[in-house]
N, CA, C and O of each residue as an XYZ file, in Angstrom:
492
protein
N       0.845     -1.189      0.000
C       0.000      0.000      0.000
C       0.882      1.242      0.000
O       1.834      1.330      0.775
N       0.577      2.169     -0.839
C       1.244      3.466     -0.883
C       0.779      4.276      0.332
O      -0.425      4.447      0.524
N       1.702      4.775      1.151
C       1.313      5.523      2.356
C       0.584      6.812      2.023
O      -0.093      7.380      2.880
N       0.715      7.281      0.791
C       0.046      8.519      0.393
C      -1.293      8.265     -0.276
O      -1.955      9.197     -0.733
N      -1.693      6.995     -0.333
C      -2.974      6.644     -0.914
C      -4.087      7.225     -0.045
O      -4.047      7.100      1.179
N      -5.067      7.850     -0.664
C      -6.167      8.462      0.075
C      -7.188      7.391      0.424
O      -7.763      6.742     -0.450
N      -7.397      7.223      1.717
C      -8.385      6.270      2.219
C      -9.144      6.925      3.360
O      -8.609      7.779      4.068
N     -10.375      6.523      3.529
C     -11.141      6.999      4.679
C     -10.657      6.256      5.919
O     -10.006      5.217      5.812
N     -10.975      6.788      7.084
C     -10.613      6.093      8.317
C     -11.297      4.727      8.362
O     -10.698      3.749      8.809
N     -12.537      4.656      7.907
C     -13.239      3.375      7.899
C     -12.482      2.361      7.048
O     -12.358      1.200      7.438
N     -11.979      2.780      5.898
C     -11.208      1.878      5.040
C      -9.898      1.463      5.707
O      -9.471      0.316      5.582
N      -9.271      2.385      6.406
C      -7.999      2.065      7.071
C      -8.197      1.112      8.254
O      -7.326      0.291      8.542
N      -9.344      1.221      8.938
C      -9.573      0.409     10.132
C     -10.337     -0.882      9.844
O     -10.341     -1.794     10.671
N     -10.974     -0.966      8.694
C     -11.781     -2.137      8.344
C     -10.914     -3.400      8.376
O      -9.840     -3.446      7.778
N     -11.387     -4.392      9.065
C     -10.662     -5.651      9.137
C      -9.591     -5.693     10.200
O      -9.012     -6.753     10.440
N      -9.308     -4.582     10.844
C      -8.323     -4.556     11.926
C      -9.067     -4.871     13.222
O      -9.826     -4.039     13.719
N      -8.856     -6.051     13.762
C      -9.603     -6.458     14.959
C      -9.167     -5.712     16.211
O      -9.913     -5.660     17.189
N      -7.967     -5.134     16.195
C      -7.509     -4.374     17.354
C      -6.706     -3.149     16.913
O      -5.479     -3.209     16.835
N      -7.390     -2.037     16.624
C      -6.643     -0.831     16.267
C      -5.983     -0.148     17.465
O      -5.149      0.738     17.278
N      -6.337     -0.542     18.688
C      -5.680      0.008     19.878
C      -6.078      1.436     20.166
O      -7.260      1.779     20.140
N      -5.085      2.274     20.443
C      -5.314      3.698     20.669
C      -4.946      4.419     19.385
O      -4.021      4.018     18.678
N      -5.667      5.476     19.090
C      -5.347      6.203     17.870
C      -5.573      7.686     18.005
O      -6.481      8.142     18.701
N      -4.728      8.426     17.326
C      -4.860      9.880     17.235
C      -4.953     10.203     15.753
O      -4.085      9.819     14.969
N      -6.009     10.909     15.377
C      -6.218     11.288     13.986
C      -6.238     12.807     13.920
O      -7.003     13.456     14.634
N      -5.398     13.372     13.065
C      -5.351     14.820     12.872
C      -5.651     15.124     11.415
O      -5.224     14.391     10.523
N      -6.379     16.195     11.171
C      -6.706     16.545      9.798
C      -7.399     17.887      9.718
O      -7.340     18.696     10.644
N      -8.052     18.105      8.600
C      -8.826     19.325      8.383
C     -10.193     18.935      7.838
O     -10.367     17.855      7.274
N     -11.158     19.831      8.016
C     -12.483     19.587      7.475
C     -12.406     19.601      5.947
O     -11.434     20.086      5.369
N     -13.436     19.068      5.311
C     -13.432     18.972      3.853
C     -13.208     20.307      3.165
O     -12.567     20.372      2.116
N     -13.744     21.386      3.763
C     -13.565     22.704      3.154
C     -12.208     23.324      3.480
O     -11.879     24.402      2.985
N     -11.422     22.642      4.315
C     -10.094     23.124      4.655
C     -10.060     24.283      5.632
O      -9.006     24.889      5.825
N     -11.187     24.607      6.254
C     -11.262     25.785      7.125
C     -11.035     25.507      8.605
O     -10.744     26.429      9.366
N     -11.163     24.253      9.024
C     -11.030     23.943     10.443
C     -10.138     22.734     10.644
O     -10.161     21.781      9.865
N      -9.351     22.797     11.708
C      -8.535     21.653     12.093
C      -9.411     20.668     12.857
O     -10.372     21.060     13.520
N      -9.070     19.389     12.759
C      -9.828     18.343     13.419
C      -8.856     17.416     14.147
O      -7.820     17.037     13.601
N      -9.197     17.059     15.376
C      -8.419     16.082     16.126
C      -9.395     15.061     16.701
O     -10.442     15.421     17.240
N      -9.043     13.800     16.580
C      -9.877     12.735     17.133
C      -8.982     11.755     17.877
O      -7.825     11.544     17.511
N      -9.532     11.167     18.917
C      -8.806     10.180     19.700
C      -9.731      8.993     19.919
O     -10.909      9.173     20.225
N      -9.209      7.783     19.765
C     -10.012      6.601     20.056
C      -9.180      5.587     20.828
O      -7.953      5.562     20.735
N      -9.885      4.743     21.598
C      -9.221      3.693     22.377
C     -10.008      2.398     22.276
O     -11.227      2.386     22.109
N      -9.268      1.324     22.382
C      -9.833     -0.005     22.561
C      -9.025     -0.644     23.675
O      -7.992     -0.116     24.086
N      -9.484     -1.751     24.148
C      -8.731     -2.441     25.183
C      -8.795     -3.934     24.994
O      -9.798     -4.475     24.528
N      -7.717     -4.595     25.359
C      -7.694     -6.058     25.308
C      -8.087     -6.640     26.663
O      -8.834     -7.616     26.735
N      -7.580     -6.039     27.727
C      -7.870     -6.580     29.058
C      -9.234     -6.093     29.540
O      -9.764     -5.094     29.052
N      -9.785     -6.815     30.503
C     -11.056     -6.413     31.110
C     -10.916     -5.015     31.702
O     -11.821     -4.191     31.575
N      -9.781     -4.747     32.349
C      -9.527     -3.440     32.946
C      -9.531     -2.334     31.890
O     -10.128     -1.278     32.102
N      -8.871     -2.569     30.755
C      -8.806     -1.560     29.693
C     -10.157     -1.352     29.010
O     -10.459     -0.248     28.557
N     -10.958     -2.392     28.934
C     -12.277     -2.253     28.295
C     -13.298     -1.600     29.217
O     -14.383     -1.223     28.774
N     -12.964     -1.466     30.479
C     -13.867     -0.892     31.472
C     -13.644      0.621     31.590
O     -13.420      1.134     32.686
N     -13.705      1.325     30.465
C     -13.543      2.782     30.531
C     -14.367      3.462     29.465
O     -14.665      2.901     28.411
N     -14.720      4.687     29.780
C     -15.515      5.523     28.879
C     -14.905      6.917     28.866
O     -14.122      7.271     29.748
N     -15.268      7.703     27.859
C     -14.840      9.101     27.796
C     -15.835      9.970     28.546
O     -17.044      9.745     28.494
N     -15.302     10.971     29.247
C     -16.121     11.950     29.955
C     -15.669     13.331     29.480
O     -14.475     13.628     29.450
N     -16.630     14.161     29.115
C     -16.296     15.508     28.667
C     -15.930     16.381     29.853
O     -16.604     16.368     30.882
N     -14.855     17.140     29.697
C     -14.388     18.102     30.691
C     -14.448     19.487     30.056
O     -14.521     19.590     28.832
N     -14.418     20.563     30.857
C     -14.452     21.906     30.265
C     -13.306     22.167     29.271
O     -13.462     22.949     28.332
N     -12.156     21.507     29.484
C     -11.010     21.760     28.603
C     -10.619     20.552     27.750
O      -9.515     20.519     27.206
N     -11.509     19.556     27.625
C     -11.178     18.394     26.812
C     -11.970     17.168     27.211
O     -13.159     17.250     27.519
N     -11.288     16.018     27.203
C     -11.933     14.779     27.637
C     -10.975     14.002     28.532
O      -9.760     14.195     28.487
N     -11.547     13.123     29.344
C     -10.752     12.220     30.165
C     -11.434     10.864     30.139
O     -12.598     10.739     29.758
N     -10.689      9.861     30.549
C     -11.280      8.539     30.674
C     -11.660      8.319     32.135
O     -11.071      8.910     33.040
N     -12.642      7.471     32.344
C     -12.990      7.061     33.697
C     -13.537      5.646     33.625
O     -13.911      5.170     32.553
N     -13.581      4.987     34.752
C     -14.087      3.619     34.807
C     -15.581      3.609     34.516
O     -16.335      4.390     35.097
N     -16.006      2.735     33.624
C     -17.428      2.547     33.361
C     -18.087      1.946     34.595
O     -19.159      2.379     35.018
N     -17.428      0.943     35.163
C     -17.902      0.306     36.386
C     -16.756      0.343     37.395
O     -15.870     -0.510     37.350
N     -16.764      1.325     38.309
C     -15.657      1.458     39.264
C     -15.391      0.192     40.090
O     -14.261     -0.026     40.528
N     -16.402     -0.635     40.305
C     -16.193     -1.856     41.099
C     -15.323     -2.882     40.364
O     -14.794     -3.802     40.988
N     -15.173     -2.730     39.048
C     -14.354     -3.656     38.260
C     -12.946     -3.113     37.985
O     -12.136     -3.782     37.344
N     -12.662     -1.913     38.467
C     -11.353     -1.301     38.218
C     -10.279     -2.049     38.999
O     -10.395     -2.247     40.208
N      -9.231     -2.462     38.287
C      -8.139     -3.193     38.910
C      -6.946     -2.271     39.150
O      -6.476     -2.143     40.280
N      -6.460     -1.634     38.097
C      -5.288     -0.763     38.198
C      -5.496      0.432     37.273
O      -5.376      0.292     36.056
N      -5.801      1.589     37.820
C      -6.139      2.737     36.975
C      -4.952      3.479     36.361
O      -5.165      4.333     35.501
N      -3.728      3.196     36.758
C      -2.637      4.111     36.431
C      -2.314      4.224     34.947
O      -1.750      5.240     34.543
N      -2.635      3.248     34.119
C      -2.375      3.384     32.688
C      -3.637      3.569     31.851
O      -3.558      3.711     30.631
N      -4.796      3.566     32.497
C      -6.019      3.673     31.701
C      -6.902      4.867     32.051
O      -7.849      5.165     31.323
N      -6.611      5.548     33.143
C      -7.389      6.737     33.502
C      -6.491      7.959     33.280
O      -5.476      8.128     33.956
N      -6.879      8.803     32.330
C      -6.054      9.951     31.967
C      -6.861     10.916     31.094
O      -7.972     10.603     30.667
N      -6.294     12.076     30.840
C      -6.852     13.056     29.896
C      -6.145     12.862     28.553
O      -4.984     13.253     28.429
N      -6.787     12.279     27.550
C      -6.112     12.173     26.259
C      -6.139     13.488     25.472
O      -5.304     13.706     24.594
N      -7.097     14.358     25.787
C      -7.240     15.623     25.052
C      -7.482     16.756     26.044
O      -8.375     16.684     26.889
N      -6.658     17.816     25.921
C      -6.849     19.019     26.748
C      -6.484     20.256     25.948
O      -5.532     20.256     25.167
N      -7.257     21.304     26.158
C      -6.920     22.597     25.564
C      -5.805     23.232     26.378
O      -5.742     23.082     27.598
N      -4.935     23.937     25.690
C      -3.857     24.692     26.349
C      -3.736     26.010     25.618
O      -3.135     26.083     24.547
N      -4.312     27.060     26.201
C      -4.330     28.347     25.503
C      -5.148     28.206     24.236
O      -6.302     27.778     24.275
N      -4.547     28.569     23.108
C      -5.262     28.426     21.832
C      -4.861     27.127     21.123
O      -5.162     26.943     19.944
N      -4.188     26.236     21.840
C      -3.760     24.967     21.256
C      -4.496     23.787     21.857
O      -5.333     23.936     22.748
N      -4.166     22.618     21.351
C      -4.790     21.395     21.806
C      -3.700     20.344     22.007
O      -2.849     20.149     21.139
N      -3.730     19.680     23.139
C      -2.788     18.601     23.432
C      -3.558     17.288     23.272
O      -4.615     17.104     23.876
N      -3.022     16.381     22.457
C      -3.639     15.076     22.262
C      -2.530     14.029     22.383
O      -1.585     14.026     21.594
N      -2.650     13.143     23.370
C      -1.675     12.067     23.545
C      -2.428     10.778     23.840
O      -3.652     10.784     23.968
N      -1.710      9.698     23.944
C      -2.362      8.427     24.231
C      -2.142      7.995     25.678
O      -2.098      6.799     25.967
N      -2.004      8.952     26.582
C      -1.833      8.609     27.986
C      -1.755      9.845     28.851
O      -2.148     10.934     28.436
N      -1.245      9.670     30.060
C      -1.196     10.801     30.989
C      -0.109     11.820     30.644
O       0.106     12.774     31.391
N       0.581     11.618     29.508
C       1.534     12.627     29.045
C       0.826     13.956     28.785
O       1.436     15.021     28.875
N      -0.464     13.884     28.463
C      -1.241     15.103     28.232
C      -1.115     16.048     29.422
O      -0.863     17.239     29.244
N      -1.289     15.525     30.628
C      -1.226     16.371     31.822
C       0.178     16.905     32.065
O       0.345     18.049     32.488
N       1.190     16.080     31.800
C       2.572     16.549     31.961
C       2.826     17.736     31.030
O       3.383     18.750     31.450
N       2.423     17.609     29.783
C       2.608     18.700     28.817
C       1.807     19.917     29.239
O       2.320     21.035     29.210
N       0.549     19.714     29.631
C      -0.320     20.813     30.039
C       0.296     21.593     31.208
O       0.291     22.824     31.210
N       0.824     20.869     32.199
C       1.435     21.514     33.365
C       2.658     22.348     32.963
O       2.839     23.456     33.468
N       3.484     21.834     32.074
C       4.661     22.576     31.624
C       4.269     23.814     30.824
O       4.843     24.885     31.021
N       3.302     23.678     29.930
C       2.862     24.830     29.150
C       2.256     25.905     30.050
O       2.442     27.097     29.807
N       1.533     25.487     31.086
C       0.932     26.452     32.030
C       2.002     27.256     32.762
O       1.754     28.386     33.181
N       3.208     26.665     32.918
C       4.320     27.362     33.574
C       5.180     28.131     32.565
O       6.200     28.713     32.933
N       4.767     28.131     31.290
C       5.529     28.827     30.262
C       6.699     28.024     29.714
O       7.553     28.568     29.014
N       6.742     26.750     30.023
C       7.820     25.897     29.526
C       7.341     25.141     28.284
O       6.163     25.210     27.932
N       8.235     24.430     27.632
C       7.917     23.787     26.355
C       7.388     22.362     26.534
O       7.616     21.720     27.559
N       6.679     21.889     25.514
C       6.218     20.506     25.527
C       7.400     19.546     25.425
O       7.355     18.429     25.941
N       8.461     19.997     24.751
C       9.648     19.157     24.641
C      10.268     18.917     26.023
O      10.648     17.794     26.356
N      10.362     19.981     26.816
C      10.905     19.855     28.175
C      10.020     18.932     29.011
O      10.520     18.141     29.810
N       8.704     19.036     28.824
C       7.779     18.176     29.562
C       8.035     16.712     29.245
O       8.096     15.876     30.146
N       8.185     16.405     27.972
C       8.363     15.000     27.585
C       9.738     14.462     27.970
O       9.908     13.252     28.120
N      10.706     15.337     28.129
C      12.023     14.879     28.576
C      11.993     14.361     30.017
O      12.918     13.672     30.446
N      10.938     14.688     30.762
C      10.807     14.201     32.139
C      10.187     12.812     32.192
O      10.123     12.198     33.257
N       9.735     12.319     31.054
C       8.990     11.061     31.004
C       9.862      9.893     30.566
O      10.876     10.070     29.890
N       9.445      8.703     30.964
C      10.054      7.449     30.528
C       8.965      6.639     29.829
O       7.817      7.074     29.744
N       9.329      5.471     29.334
C       8.332      4.591     28.737
C       7.350      4.147     29.798
O       7.691      4.057     30.978
N       6.107      3.865     29.365
C       5.127      3.331     30.295
C       5.589      1.954     30.761
O       6.292      1.242     30.044
N       5.188      1.600     31.955
C       5.695      0.385     32.564
C       4.898     -0.880     32.235
O       5.122     -1.927     32.843
N       3.982     -0.791     31.288
C       3.284     -2.032     30.926
C       4.104     -2.824     29.924
O       4.859     -2.254     29.136
N       3.953     -4.130     29.958
C       4.716     -4.997     29.076
C       4.094     -5.020     27.696
O       2.878     -4.870     27.577
N       4.882     -5.202     26.648
C       4.320     -5.299     25.287
C       3.352     -6.465     25.189
O       3.516     -7.486     25.857
N       2.360     -6.300     24.364
C       1.351     -7.337     24.146
C       1.529     -7.920     22.755
O       0.780     -8.814     22.360
């Protein structure tokens, strides 16, 4: 497949039984507005037990059924937050690290330099 081939998201995801987490960036058809989308799936019961909740400055995940929550540290986070006139979109709690640094007038690069790989094992 040519990476520059134009396909819809549905065409790109069709047949993929586990697309995982995804960040999609683009523009509206008329080219006038930027668009950002975030999606998640989960393999474990813990990862599948989450929903998106709208916040004043973006979205966060939360447990659908708190009684089934096992370990929240890698699945409860803000994937999308506004920062000034910008938008932060990540696939984990890095969003908050970046947001905190930008609020102090520091760079997103400096924020990410404080981070390490997530501690979950590859699947």
